[in-house]
N, CA, C and O of each residue as an XYZ file, in Angstrom:
188
protein
N     153.456    206.638    193.624
C     153.977    206.248    194.919
C     153.573    204.822    195.265
O     154.363    204.057    195.819
N     152.319    204.470    194.928
C     151.839    203.127    195.239
C     152.588    202.072    194.428
O     152.858    200.978    194.923
N     152.922    202.403    193.181
C     153.664    201.453    192.340
C     155.061    201.213    192.885
O     155.578    200.098    192.813
N     155.675    202.262    193.431
C     157.012    202.118    194.006
C     156.950    201.194    195.220
O     157.799    200.317    195.383
N     155.952    201.391    196.062
C     155.813    200.542    197.248
C     155.505    199.099    196.874
O     156.007    198.175    197.514
N     154.691    198.893    195.851
C     154.410    197.533    195.389
C     155.683    196.881    194.846
O     155.940    195.704    195.102
N     156.468    197.639    194.107
C     157.732    197.115    193.593
C     158.691    196.749    194.712
O     159.364    195.720    194.650
N     158.751    197.586    195.729
C     159.606    197.312    196.878
C     159.130    196.072    197.623
O     159.946    195.274    198.083
N     157.832    195.906    197.745
C     157.279    194.720    198.403
C     157.636    193.453    197.633
O     157.959    192.431    198.239
N     157.582    193.510    196.329
C     157.940    192.353    195.507
C     159.424    192.041    195.638
O     159.805    190.874    195.736
N     160.266    193.071    195.642
C     161.705    192.851    195.787
C     162.016    192.214    197.133
O     162.797    191.266    197.204
N     161.411    192.726    198.200
C     161.634    192.153    199.531
C     161.153    190.704    199.563
O     161.807    189.847    200.157
N     160.025    190.429    198.935
C     159.504    189.061    198.905
C     160.475    188.122    198.196
O     160.732    187.017    198.675
N     161.011    188.551    197.066
C     161.944    187.702    196.333
C     163.227    187.462    197.121
O     163.773    186.359    197.103
N     163.705    188.490    197.808
C     164.907    188.336    198.630
C     164.638    187.351    199.768
O     165.483    186.507    200.065
N     163.480    187.452    200.400
C     163.154    186.549    201.499
C     163.033    185.108    201.013
O     163.485    184.184    201.688
N     162.432    184.917    199.856
C     162.314    183.566    199.295
C     163.704    183.019    198.982
O     164.000    181.863    199.284
N     164.555    183.843    198.379
C     165.913    183.416    198.042
C     166.707    183.053    199.294
O     167.354    182.006    199.340
N     166.659    183.918    200.311
C     167.411    183.649    201.531
C     166.879    182.417    202.261
O     167.655    181.637    202.813
N     165.568    182.244    202.265
C     164.991    181.053    202.887
C     165.404    179.786    202.164
O     165.655    178.756    202.789
N     165.471    179.869    200.850
C     165.887    178.708    200.055
C     167.362    178.391    200.293
O     167.730    177.230    200.474
N     168.203    179.426    200.293
C     169.644    179.223    200.473
C     169.952    178.666    201.866
O     170.834    177.820    202.011
N     169.227    179.139    202.899
C     169.483    178.692    204.267
C     168.769    177.378    204.570
O     169.074    176.717    205.563
N     167.830    177.005    203.725
C     167.109    175.758    203.923
C     166.070    175.832    205.028
O     165.736    174.821    205.646
N     165.555    177.047    205.277
C     164.519    177.196    206.302
C     163.242    177.712    205.656
O     163.281    178.510    204.719
N     162.127    177.253    206.162
C     160.848    177.504    205.523
C     160.182    178.834    205.881
O     159.611    179.458    204.986
N     160.218    179.312    207.136
C     159.455    180.523    207.477
C     159.751    181.761    206.626
O     158.802    182.435    206.226
N     161.009    182.102    206.326
C     161.209    183.284    205.477
C     160.636    183.096    204.071
O     160.136    184.048    203.472
N     160.707    181.892    203.553
C     160.169    181.640    202.214
C     158.647    181.779    202.224
O     158.068    182.322    201.283
N     158.006    181.297    203.266
C     156.548    181.434    203.352
C     156.136    182.895    203.522
O     155.127    183.325    202.963
N     156.903    183.646    204.281
C     156.612    185.067    204.435
C     156.777    185.781    203.100
O     155.985    186.661    202.762
N     157.797    185.407    202.343
C     157.994    185.991    201.019
C     156.835    185.686    200.089
O     156.400    186.549    199.326
N     156.334    184.463    200.150
C     155.161    184.113    199.338
C     153.938    184.923    199.768
O     153.139    185.351    198.935
N     153.807    185.124    201.065
C     152.700    185.956    201.567
C     152.809    187.384    201.071
O     151.805    188.005    200.721
N     154.033    187.909    201.042
C     154.238    189.262    200.513
C     153.867    189.337    199.037
O     153.302    190.334    198.587
N     154.184    188.284    198.279
C     153.811    188.275    196.860
C     152.298    188.269    196.679
O     151.770    188.945    195.796
N     151.608    187.509    197.511
C     150.142    187.476    197.449
C     149.565    188.856    197.777
O     148.652    189.333    197.104
N     150.107    189.486    198.816
C     149.634    190.824    199.191
C     149.892    191.815    198.057
O     149.020    192.620    197.732
N     151.070    191.765    197.457
C     151.389    192.672    196.355
C     150.458    192.434    195.174
O     150.022    193.385    194.523
N     150.151    191.172    194.894
C     149.240    190.872    193.795
C     147.844    191.428    194.075
O     147.216    192.020    193.197
N     147.365    191.235    195.304
C     146.033    191.718    195.643
C     145.968    193.238    195.622
O     144.984    193.803    195.145
N     146.977    193.899    196.121
C     146.990    195.368    196.097
C     147.152    195.887    194.671
O     146.554    196.900    194.309
N     147.946    195.207    193.868
C     148.158    195.638    192.481
C     146.941    195.406    191.598
O     146.670    196.196    190.693
N     146.209    194.331    191.852
C     145.021    194.059    191.030
C     143.856    194.958    191.405
O     142.920    195.122    190.622
N     143.903    195.543    192.596
C     142.838    196.433    193.054
C     143.084    197.861    192.589
O     142.249    198.739    192.807
N     144.228    198.097    191.949
C     144.606    199.443    191.513
C     143.873    199.814    190.235
O     143.670    198.973    189.359
N     143.477    201.077    190.133
C     142.778    201.537    188.929
C     143.640    202.445    188.092
O     143.201    202.919    187.044
């Protein structure tokens, strides 16, 4: 279940980065990067 949620978080992050890039606005892209950092930290803490 945790892997599915991490995968969903990564997908949402990539979509936000893509949409922020296409629209030329920074806040969604930064939020997407933050989601990637959170996913990395949660994934690296997994045993």
